[in-house]
C-alpha positions as a printed Julia matrix, in Angstrom:
121×3 Matrix{Float64}:
 167.0   130.44  51.5
 166.37  129.39  55.11
 163.69  126.85  56.06
 160.59  128.28  57.68
 160.44  127.7   61.42
 157.17  128.33  63.25
 159.0   129.23  66.45
 160.84  132.03  64.61
 157.64  133.41  63.1
 156.05  135.97  65.45
 152.7   135.63  63.6
 152.52  131.86  64.13
 150.87  130.52  67.28
 150.66  126.87  68.27
 147.27  125.21  68.51
 147.74  124.62  72.25
 148.54  128.29  72.82
 145.46  129.32  70.82
 143.26  126.99  72.88
 144.72  128.34  76.14
 144.14  131.91  74.98
 140.54  131.05  74.02
 139.94  129.43  77.42
 141.4   132.48  79.19
 139.24  134.77  77.08
 136.12  132.71  77.86
 136.89  132.81  81.6
 137.32  136.58  81.42
 133.99  136.98  79.62
 132.17  134.73  82.11
 133.66  136.56  85.1
 132.66  139.93  83.67
 129.1   138.71  83.09
 128.7   137.25  86.58
 127.52  140.56  88.05
 126.56  142.29  84.82
 123.02  143.24  83.83
 123.9   142.81  80.13
 123.33  139.07  80.46
 120.34  139.55  78.17
 122.81  139.1   75.31
 123.13  135.43  76.28
 119.51  134.57  77.04
 118.96  132.92  73.62
 122.12  130.79  73.71
 121.09  127.11  73.73
 122.56  124.88  76.44
 122.32  121.12  76.89
 120.17  120.12  79.86
 120.02  116.52  81.06
 118.52  114.64  83.98
 120.63  112.01  85.7
 118.52  109.26  87.19
 121.48  107.45  88.67
 124.84  105.92  87.91
 126.84  102.79  88.52
 130.22  101.34  87.69
 130.35   98.45  85.22
 133.22   96.27  84.11
 133.78   95.77  80.39
 132.81   92.09  80.75
 129.46   93.18  82.24
 128.83   95.65  79.42
 129.64   93.01  76.8
 127.18   90.58  78.4
 124.21   93.0   78.23
 121.21   91.73  76.29
 117.67   93.03  75.82
 115.96   92.66  79.18
 119.15   93.09  81.24
 118.67   95.19  84.37
 121.37   97.54  85.66
 121.11   98.5   89.31
 121.81  102.19  89.91
 123.4   103.75  92.97
 120.24  105.64  93.86
 117.18  104.57  95.8
 113.59  104.68  94.58
 112.16  107.99  95.71
 115.54  109.75  95.76
 115.69  113.01  93.85
 117.32  113.1   90.44
 119.91  115.64  89.26
 119.41  118.36  86.66
 122.64  119.1   84.83
 123.21  121.96  82.41
 126.34  121.51  80.32
 127.37  118.77  82.78
 127.09  121.11  85.78
 124.66  120.27  88.58
 122.15  123.08  88.99
 119.12  121.48  90.67
 117.49  118.38  92.15
 114.0   117.25  91.36
 111.5   114.46  90.98
 110.46  112.68  87.8
 106.9   113.42  86.65
 104.82  112.53  83.6
 103.61  115.38  81.38
 101.41  114.47  78.4
 102.95  110.98  78.09
 106.49  112.43  78.34
 108.85  112.39  81.28
 109.43  115.7   83.0
 111.19  117.06  86.05
 109.65  118.94  88.96
 112.39  121.06  90.55
 112.53  120.52  94.31
 115.85  122.16  95.18
 118.05  124.67  93.33
 121.8   124.71  93.86
 122.83  127.97  95.51
 124.13  130.64  93.16
 127.34  130.93  95.21
 128.11  127.26  94.56
 127.57  127.67  90.83
 129.81  130.73  90.45
 132.61  129.85  92.89
 134.57  128.14  90.08
 134.55  131.41  88.12
 136.24  133.49  90.78
């Protein structure tokens, strides 16, 4: 009896190869949907949206010294627009507003469609 070897088994695929195939398949699907009117199939798919107020670079020693009341200066000026990201992709700029005691975002500028889809081509 010979030991089983995954490389000799045509039905066995490595995890990395499966992930690459899945990524290729996803890219193919996205490209085919880019100009397709059947996008209605995806309209109910939830996506994570976040608003980035600003960012900064901190050293570990600075993070470890944070206490309640610490202030972190961001690399964005008061009055600058904030970024709307969907699944970590920038899609719009806007301004922070208050809606019924909650923060909200008023869209002031949408990223051009060509910029959003150029990675897919």
